[in-house]
C-alpha positions, -999 to +999 in steps of 0.1 A: +000+000+000+014+034-009+026+059+017-002+083+028+006+119+018+009+143+047+018+180+049+026+199+081+002+227+092+028+255+087+025+249+049-008+268+050+008+299+066+033+305+038+019+319+006+046+303-016+038+269+000+001+273-006+009+279-043+034+250-044+009+227-028-018+236-054-041+256-031-046+225-009-049+199-036-014+186-027-028+176+007-050+149-009-042+117+011-038+097-021-029+107-057-020+143-049-005+147-083-038+139-099-056+163-076-029+189-084-035+184-121-072+191-114-061+225-099-047+234-133-082+234-149-091+269-136-057+282-149-064+266-183-099+281-184-084+316-178-056+311-204-072+290-232-083+319-253-049+336-253-029+338-284-001+312-286+025+339-277+007+350-246-002+314-236+034+303-238+046+334-220+021+326-192+035+290-191+071+303-189+062+328-161+043+301-141+074+278-146+098+304-133+075+310-103+073+273-098+111+268-097+112+293-068+082+282-048+089+245-052+125+250-042+115+269-011+088+245-001+109+215-008+137+229+014+112+238+042+098+202+040+133+187+040+124+164+011+131+168-026+098+167-046+075+159-017+042+144-030+023+175-017+042+198-040+020+199-071+027+232-088+047+212-113+016+193-123-003+225-128+023+238-152+028+204-169-009+203-177-008+238-191+021+227-214+000+197-225-028+220-235-008+242-257-027+246-290-055+223-279-088+228-295-118+240-275-142+216-259-144+196-228-133+164-245-098+179-251-095+190-215-101+153-205-079+138-231-051+162-222-056+155-185-053+117-192-023+120-214-005+142-190-012+119-161+000+089-182+034+105-189+038+120-154+031+087-137+050+064-161+080+088-167+094+074-199+129+083-209+143+109-203+117+120-178+126+095-152+163+103-156+156+141-151+134+132-121+162+113-105+192+134-114+181+170-115+173+185-080+160+217-065+131+236-078+142+233-114+144+195-110+109+194-095+095+214-124+114+201-155+102+165-155+066+176-155+072+201-182+087+173-203+058+150-195+036+179-207+055+182-239+052+144-246+015+147-238+010+178-260+026+159-289+003+129-283-027+152-280-018+168-314-015+133-329-050+124-315-063+156-330-047+149-364-061+113-365-096+126-360-104+100-333-128+125-316-141+140-349-177+132-337-172+159-311 
């Protein structure tokens, strides 16, 4: 049975930790990464109508913020990439949804693809996860999972699998 996710109470008194822990979604007792990815949905809703330039700029800004808040929170928790830190999932999902078409089906397909790559960590994602530390290390493997998922999402779109939608 997997280890239950726990976060100390002081996390909710530090604004950067509240962000790093996905506004509380990182405190989910099981599958905090999945709940953290759900926290990305309001961000995507706010960003999905932006031009590609502004959308990518937003992702870059959220990534840079993530490096800092994940580094600080990780250091405070005394554990690299604690399960409760889910800001990386938020940004990873946003990367996945780059150039996604409108419609709830694409939100769901993007969500599932991102979770697939974030959980399975195919090469070189696992290597980055194991070898790159600090806030950048916490963020970069999820961004790469998001890039893999975005490529797959575009392939799904091109194949017309969901053309009925």
